[in-house]
Steps between C-alpha positions, in 0.01 A plus 500: 500500500771743598696406188197573281458847661866588450485398138199715430675800652809445286291481185319823588827686555637371173192615313534848650865514396410406144212756477718792624856500368779627724532832316134588555332589830138422584267795432459738796158597629355811330498819723253792473626855421487728808193724510572874464385749764171670421504880511216751469598756239368856492548669165567871533496736205710816493301821486576869482441651844552821690687481826253547783574558867247487782544734793281696740433868551291741702260747341571865558346818357712709268414813699442518875465847654463664838241775482581801716320826572656799324315752714396509863154520648212307650370197312132562431418187296646169389368296208416133541746452216779570748417203721755219507446264208273738310556564130505848350531668162752763398386851598235376744462704822636308801502761779417866556686748722328816629564756224356831625841645583634393163204647314559826684869493409416440136256790498760730656752391238254575220443846647873566523544393139228738387668786686837412347349495152345848561830642628682362198252660259533832681880486487493417129278803445725723710801379304337596170408842637856557626639420154260748332594774750872442433450534130293820546766659722742529210793390714773330303647158562326196635271491801615298801318187609393671818351787301296252296396310821657175379600379854142554620374307196734207570390501864134486400563207263689307767218567748248362251711184440526448876124544537437242228734251669335561835158436350621180334639378835180591684285321244729195512475481880124537475495213251710285735230514765333243273708182523443304179616163367823517294412188295260205487583294804425344837552627854761291680484690831345819639618734777240779479173548690224763483550799726877463527724800440780424259815686411672526164685173450274288724461150351141422411503156337705249307357405161611289206431502129286214366547565130838326473636214713856367494654175621875481570599142407822387674739291288822325592810580297474165313129552426571848371769367265281209383208728425690774326202707608468863397236769484204378297521135612161344568385360834203309638393580857280266704344558840447235766129515417566410137460842340732545201629827356742591226797724560805649335849573627537878496844530659778310676605626841858621447604401855541152651334417830790509748338244731374232260696592187175518300455693179151649471315506169215750542181382331211729416165325527238533231269801522196439717653211697292445814802425717562653842819656634691251713350199323747221423499365145674218318690648207595307187748693290574428136849563367749376243378266221665163421438321172510141638447387859371176653242521779620232744279414803695498826425127549711421191806656660703285740612610844843556350349749257528271198256389233507156334409465135523243219724532198378378158617144586297496826811526715478695826685830506512774761576870512513758775178701499590868500167682466488824308218580742241323715132579547210312655700183571628486142866539404568635154826365360683547172560209256779272636711497182376823348265329256134585552342155459248300699649389831407160646522534877460217750433501871827497696585166667777417741576185303557672166837465332612734230509318167264221610236403249138509617159414365318836447133537583362825363278697734234660281439803720753635746364454850495775761795524737313336791400200284855466372640501852244241613579274205869541560464404868278200421733359237803559723334306783415215264865471401 
């Protein structure tokens, strides 16, 4: 039995030796090709864009004045338009000071002017008569100025000019007993009450102009350089309540804030803007134009500030993201190699190797930053 088993084994080995010669090896088992990593691809197209910078500013009126009394006296009436917060129109009466003394002074000045005019006419007539008498006397030579009453005539003319100036001053002071609005505006504060006696120079109220509002928009040195902003640049201003107004840069503050090193671009709001002084606004400034920029969501930028993209052969490549500017969670970068073509970006992964080939999966619509971050975290956890 054992002999029969040994013989069968020898025959089997011999058959195997005959079937596979010594210079040939038995076929190895077939192995599957390794599966490539799957990567979501976001296709970004280059577009012409203006550099935009978002900052904040506080509304202020172009003109803010302190109204003061120019004449003294007792306050006999105050308009409701002079109450704090009230609006008024240019030329509107705000307060009245007792004017009887000023009306009397104006009347006296008018009387003095009339007297001066009469004296001047009389002196002119006397001068003419003196000239006729000199000619009739037959005396040779020229008559002296004193003979022709020229000094008296000059004195009368000066007296009339002084009387006119005195009347103008009296009428001006009488007019200033009526305190009127210098422009269309709003009362910020009031320091005048009925019955009070004021002196010339006493502050009455603080008012501001409502026809034109300005917003100083602070910019860092880098933002100012990126924008290349100048007078005439457009701006969009948004309040916390969602109101939106247009604006225009009217000037650049020539000095730099010594504390924060800000440069202020002063924006004039559109006419009729219903903003309020002191109100904080979000300011979006538009500056220099670039012919080709990619809008890269922040979730497509790694913590190291890099972006991963695919070359034409689906190999992973990376570049340092150096945004021309950022706005609303989007970084705007220039083409990596200078050629403005579609850019295939992929979500950054810690396991990526530069030059590795991946299996692209095109994402039809770029997802918002929050969705990208969530997808990135979920796929990272799965790995």
